[in-house]
VOTILUM-755012 format. One record per residue: x, y, z of N, C-alpha, C in turn; residue in one letter. Coordinates in steps of 0.001 Angstrom, whole numbers, plus 500000, padded with zeros to 6 digits. Layout:
REM residues N
XYZXYZXYZa ...
END
This chain:
REM residues 298
608596348343749045607562347753748203606354348688748141m 605758348794746965604589349646746777603452349192747680t 602816350130748379601776349807749340600387349913748706q 599734348758748529598364348705748024597430348411749188i 596354349163749308595337348888750319593957348968749674t 593004348298750297591608348348749870590773348893751009l 589804349716750665588850350205751663587487350336751000s 586414350191751778585073350270751186584846351601750478p 584340351524749250584025352746748499582834353442749135a 582843354753749073581752355567749592581157356386748453r 579947356884748678579274357627747622580088358842747177l 580846359431748083581644360592747687582810360201746772e 583093358896746668584131358417745754583591358147744351d 582263358199744194581633357716742958582148358426741710a 582275359730741770582693360469740580584114360091740158e 585001360001741132586393359644740842586479358212740318h 585766357287740956585772355889740529585211355741739112l 584148356480738828583561356413737486584557356888736436t 585273357941736740586251358469735788587365357454735514a 587840356788736572588901355793736380588367354582735626i 587137354149735969586553353007735278586378353311733793m 585881354488733489585705354861732089587042354878731357k 588039355470731986589368355524731376589901354127731122k 589704353228732090590221351865731978589545351092730858t 588207351088730858587496350280729866587521350918728473f 587653352230728413587850352863727109589174352407726497d 590204352327727338591499351859726848591422350397726414e 590657349582727168590467348181726781589767348089725425e 588777348951725214588058348943723934588989349313722789a 589828350308723003590766350698721949591761349571721658r 592161348866722716593164347813722553592592346572721888t 591414346118722358590900344818721936589779344899720903w 589133346060720789588076346232719785588510347163718655l 589613347847718851590133348726717808589654350151717883g 588532350391718586587982351749718692586888351762719746a 586623352959720288585558353092721284584190352811720680l 584004353197719415582714353040718758582705351821717836d 583425350785718215583476349564717401582083348967717258s 581746348431716091580443347767715920580325346470716722p 581467345954717201581451344736718013580940345070719407v 579950344325719866579401344523721210580021343478722129v 580758343930723131581394343028724095581225343633725478d 580298343067726249579950343660727539580977343373728627y 581968342536728342583066342385729292584096343483729102n 584251343940727870585198345016727592584571346383727878i 583305346533727563582571347761727860581318347397728656q 581469347139729974580336346691730790579222347727730825p 577967347292730894576856348242730965577047349241732112p 576898350519731783576983351553732808578387351855733307g 579415351392732582580783351606733088581156353087733138y 580481353909732355580765355345732345579665356153733021d 578815355479733789577662356137734412577894356366735898s 577796357612736323577911357941737741576797357280738539l 575605357204737960574468356606738674574674355106738874h 575265354424737882575554353005738030576602352782739115t 577603353634739160578623353525740199578007353689741576t 577137354659741714576479354867743008575653353647743406r 574950353079742429574165351871742700575073350749743201y 576195350530742543577096349446742915577707349675744292m 578015350925744617578539351230745947577503350911747017i 576249351238746727575184351026747710574800349567747857e 574812348800746762574198347477746776575171346299746672e 576408346529746238577378345456746092578545345672747057l 579493344740747047580707344905747845581724345603746945v 581956346861747194582757347701746302583945348254747095y 585143347866746688586357348388747319587054349364746381y 587555350421746938588431351297746165589868350842746399k 590649350865745335592042350447745389592906351682745590i 593691351656746653594520352801746998595996352429746849m 596749353280746198598191353116746049598867354257746779l 599469353915747931600138354918748757599243356140748979e 597971355846749287597012356899749624596276357503748462g 596613357100747217595957357654746042594987356635745449q 593776357107745089592767356234744483593172355914743046l 593334354606742743593791354219741401592857353226740720i 591794352780741389590903351822740755589905351253741737g 589260350167741339588254349549742196588062348087741856g 587484347359742789587105345974742564585719345772743166i 584829345143742400583432344989742788583124343501742908i 582551343119744047582298341715744348580825341477744630l 580375340251744370579084339772744856579376338558745726t 578987338618746988579214337509747912577907336777748151l 577949335451748034576767334616748253577037333722749449t 576314333972750557576602333223751768578011333516752240g 578618332541752895579963332722753429581053332138752548n 580669331252751618581695330470750921581845330763749435r 580959331582748880580991331778747443581091333269747103f 581982333594746188582167334983745790582350335104744291g 581987336261743782582123336548742356582829337884742191r 583807337929741303584462339182740957583709339759739767i 582933340802740021582123341412738969582968342300738058d 583796343122738672584661344013737892585906344322738698r 587013344474737999588229344996738599588851345934737575i 589240347100738023589827348069737094590897348879737816f 591980349116737110593101349903737621593507350876736521i 593809352087736901594220353113735937595224352520734950d 594949352640733655595825352032732643597303352393732770p 597608353595733256599018354007733342599766353216734413v 599018352507735282599658351753736371599558350248736160l 599016349819735040598884348396734795600223347781734408q 600326346461734586601556345758734258602610345827735336g 602223346290736546603178346422737649602886345440738786k 601988344468738530601676343482739564600649343941740572g 600022345098740333599056345628741300597782344778741343l 597340344301740171596130343485740135596295342209740928g 597452341580740837597721340359741596597637340621743092s 598160341751743509598119342106744930596694342379745382e 595904343002744536594501343266744882593751341951745086v 593925340996744169593260339697744314593697339024745611i 594974339075745912595480338463747148594836339088748379r 594720340419748389594121341114749528592642340743749668i 591936340667748536590515340308748574590331338904749142v 591136337968748674591021336595749173591336336519750660e 592283337304751105592632337326752522591527337974753349e 590931339055752819589866339754753546588609338903753655a 588391338048752658587207337171752661587676335724752690h 588371335380753749589019334078753850588033332918753945s 586775333205754286585791332118754356585302331705752971s 585540332550751974585111332226750612586030331148750043v 585425330026749674586173328900749150586128328816747629m 585159329505747019584996329442745571584778330845745021t 585643331249744090585504332515743394585242332243741920w 584367333034741295584156332887739857584055334254739194d 584176334252737884584119335490737105584020335128735637l 583705336142734820583773336006733366584603337155732816e 585287336884731723586041337929731036585929337697729539t 586350338682728777586219338588727328587255337634726741s 586820336864725751587729335999725019588805336827724321q 588474338091724028589385338960723288590509339510724159r 590286339572725462591273340175726359592326339145726755q 593284338935725882594296337899726101595081338141727378k 595301339402727715596001339703728959595238339212730174g 593909339387730168593094338923731284593127337410731409n 593068336704730274593082335246730306594347334742730985l 595465335321730623596738334943731242596766335326732719h 596251336519733034596285337005734417595512336078735351f 594279335720734979593468334902735885594020333486736016y 594566332942734944595188331621735051596416331684735961e 597175332765735879598326332956736766597892333041738224k 596678333596738451596166333739739815595475332483740325m 595531331391739570594997330117740048593589329808739607g 593020330618738712591678330354738189591775329354737032f 590760328528736898590691327589735777589439327874734961t 589490327563733687588374327851732792587228326872733032r 586013327427733061584823326587733231584001326494731962t 584045327530731129583358327492729843583985328528728923f 583785328333727637584278329276726644583266329415725529e 583020330649725106582219330932723926583075331797722999t 582491332198721893583221333072720975583612334372721661v 582754334852722569582976336162723190583487336092724620d 583239335000725321583409335031726773584088333761727287e 584843333935728387585463332812729080585080332896730550v 584599331785731105584278331723732522585429331109733301g 585677331626734483586766331133735326586231330811736722f 586884329868737376586564329545738760587860329249739504i 587872329593740780589015329279741635588490328707742931k 588920327505743235588518326852744476589694326877745436r 589492327512746570590544327562747574590739326177748176i 589618325498748462589639324110748901588509323392748195h 588797322273747585587730321469746997586956320797748116d 585658320675747922584860320020748947583427319863748513g 582656319193749352581236318991749098580458319853750063v 579166319538750203578323320343751072578887320403752492a 578939321602753032579403321793754393578291322445755191v 577932321823756338576866322345757176575607322507756340d 575146323755756105573920323985755340574210324532753955k 575404324292753453575771324813752145575804323683751134e 575200323913749974575052322878748969575689323353747671f 576530322526747104577206322873745866577065321729744876e 576767322071743627576647321077742552575632319995742907s 574495320423743439573437319485743813572331319502742762c 571774318335742454570641318237741547569367318150742368d 568663319278742474567404319330743225566230319592742291l 566416319299740983565344319523740022564076318788740408g 562954319504740352561671318897740673561367318823742160g 562260319328743008562028319275744454560895320208744850a 560198319864745915559120320681746461559450321030747906t 559320322309748240559554322752749606558235323285750157f 557762322696751234556493323108751837556761323446753298y 556330324630753720556572325114755071558062325024755421q 558889325395754443560340325338754639560858326683755123a 561822326669756011562467327888756478563776328057755714n 563767328975754743564961329259753953565420330698754178l 565055331254755337565414332639755644566919332816755568a 567339333919754934568751334288754790569536333293753936d 568834332458753171569530331571752243570059332380751066s 571000331801750345571587332475749196571669331500748034a 571313331980746839571363331167745632572257331879744623f 573235331180744087574155331789743138574529330766742067c 574640331205740808575030330322739708574142329073739669n 572865329260739925571926328140739978570825328332738952s 570190327228738557569092327274737607567768327117738340t 566899328121738203565567328067738806564500328241737734l 564852328005736462563881328178735389562694327268735612s 561495327832735416560276327060735615559870326903737061g 560624327493737991560278327376739412558966328103739702a 558246327645740703556955328226741077557024328642742541h 556824329938742774556822330460744141555415330951744464f 554816330447745511553491330914745923553425330945747443s 552691331935747968552556332110749413553929332169750090n 554794332987749531556176333075749996556436334457750585i 557151334501751689557586335759752280558984336065751762n 559088337077750885560373337477750315560793338854750818l 560275339254751975560633340554752532562134340707752674g 562662341845752230564086342192752319564968341303751453a 564365340540750520565165339703749617565901340572748600a 566961340025748023567731340721746991567764339867745742k 567484340488744592567600339822743304568586340627742460f 569731340052742129570755340751741357571282339826740265q 571461340388739072571993339634737937571136338400737657n 569824338624737500568849337545737347568194337622735971i 567983336475735335567220336400734088565767336129734429n 564893337143734261563466337015734554562639336947733269f 563252336577732165562552336563730885561289335707730952r 560178336268730437558880335575730355558354335123731715d 558755335820732781558298335477734129556935336118734405t 556073335410735133554797335962735583554949336445737015l 554606337706737246554581338251738599553183338804738843m 552471338206739747551085338611740005550801338536741497a 549857339359741944549471339384743356550688339629744252d 551462340652743895552679340964744635552503342249745433l 553150342311746583553245343544747354554676344047747224n 554871345095746424556205345652746192556365347024746833l 555481347353747769555546348687748372556905348908749040s 557493350057748767558782350399749358559971349750748680g 559722348948747656560827348279746968561549349244746044s 562772348887745664563565349682744735563942348808743559r 563698349306742361564036348574741146565029349434740375i 566276348953740262567338349757739678568037348985738569k 568418349701737514569227349148736437568627347845735915h 567380347939735450566623346778734994566235346967733536v 566428345929732739565956345930731356564512345446731351e 563561346295730911562137345977731002561440346070729658m 562178345898728569561555345974727247560420344958727136s 559263345435726719558125344542726522557351344209727783g 557776344749728946557057344477730189555709345199730176v 554684344560730706553349345165730776552900345233732233a 552438346413732643551851346586733969550346346755733782f 549567345922734432548109346056734332547487345840735703s 546351346519735922545624346395737185546546346606738382d 547364347642738277548359347936739314547977349245739995t 548048349257741320547649350425742098548844351009742829t 548975352320742751550001353035743501549281354027744396v 549292353781745670548602354648746614549523354979747780e 549403356176748271550145356563749467551500357180749205g 552227356666748194553550357217747870553728357170746365a 554252358229745773554367358286744313555472357376743780p 555274356905742546556309356174741832557203357173741125v 558513356920741121559452357822740472560194357099739355s 560319357758738209561142357267737114562250358290736893f 563496357900737111564626358808736938565589358233735899d 565960359073734922566930358687733895566530357394733188r 565253357261732880564738356060732217564456356337730743c 564653355339729903564275355426728504562916354747728345e 561892355535728064560526355028727958559982355237726552l 560876355163725561560488355402724171559408354407723742i 558319354938723210557245354073722719556321353544723796g 556511353973725044555658353507726138554228354008725951t 553262353195726341551846353557726231551187353512727611r 550447354570727925549629354599729128548168354659728670f 547401353630728944546009353561728490545073353373729682n 544016354175729719542997354048730767543609354085732166n 544566354991732343545247355115733629544834356411734325c 544828356399735635544635357609736415545999358208736698t 546217359429736184547533360049736312547437361416736975m 546480361551737882546310362814738597547589363170739349a 547978364442739258549146364983739969550474364421739466d 550478363794738290551737363326737710552559364526737258v 553849364488737482554748365551737061555796364999736096e 556065365761735022557106365404734061558057366589733991i 559312366347734386560280367438734458561550367099733689n 562028368051732901563316367932732193563417366641731403a 562351366277730679562321365041729908562221365347728405c 562751364423727607562608364519726152561196364046725798d 560338364959725337558938364613725067558631364640723569i 559696364585722742559466364629721295558617363442720862s 557545363732720121556647362684719634555612362225720639g 555677362716721878554730362309722903553361362908722616m 552304362116722857550937362567722611550049362230723805k 549050363070723986547992362786724952546681362813724192i 545982361680724175544734361554723408544926362001721961d 546080361654721396546352361956720000546880363345719719g 546953364194720756547427365568720569548904365644720940v 549773366071720017551205366174720313551478367134721468p 552240366688722433552589367519723586553352368765723152i 554187368617722137554962369766721679554044370890721210e 552936370533720547551985371547720103551279372181721298e 550916371355722274550265371884723475551194372861724211l 552471372484724316553424373360725001553618374656724235m 553625374558722915553786375753722094552622376713722304s 551400376170722306550212376995722529550246377610723924v 550661376801724908550725377285726283551717378442726417y 552883378293725812553918379334725914553460380624725236k 552762380486724081552254381673723400551198382376724236k 550322381553724891549254382120725712549831382908726888a 550966382441727414551559383116728570552109384491728199k 552341384709726915552884386006726490551833387091726514l 550571386697726556549476387692726504548791387791727842f 
END
């Protein structure tokens, strides 16, 4: 029998994993969207950053990322988000297209469930267009929780049950107030916190992943030493913000149309960036650079 094993992905695997992921999801796009550059946007078929080495590195560092090995050869990966001890989410699973249809995916799911035997509930989403995936997850014991034109949600309960010990599932706590509550190391997943108010809270070492922060107010925060990765920040405004002691870094960011007004930018460095159309006090940077380069010739 073909030997499938899983082992934690490492940063040195990132390039290989990215190549396999790109190959896999590109093939899915050709199959279900008709072309790689299809006008149809489907983030289950072409997940954000699926072809990005930097995204792969982020997922290896911050999520539960296993590489799938077939008789010692790397053939794919599976990425999980675990919430507490009992809840898990399959974020992505991909296997080299040339090896699909051989039952390898079923074996990977079985190994994951065995490795995380305390997880009683698994969930995921997949594209409505990927008919093969719909059949696969139903075969693996998942049931549909919701359906839209583009997406189908699935859940698998190893054992049905209610709250166990300090774990709460399907509870209506709307409007609840917690005062001097100890929620250290708590985990929230697939929950609604819209309109929630947090004040005088210690969130040191907290993790926020796959969160909708639309129209959220963040004020009087200490974010020193924090890392903000793979975040959509269109329309975000930073005001009255101080950076002292350690510089802020922007790497591989799209800042088109960004405005810096009345800011202190002493010792700021801009390296290897697209500065077309950029201006300082109304003066095009490209013109300044041109003048500077000419001056250096004399």
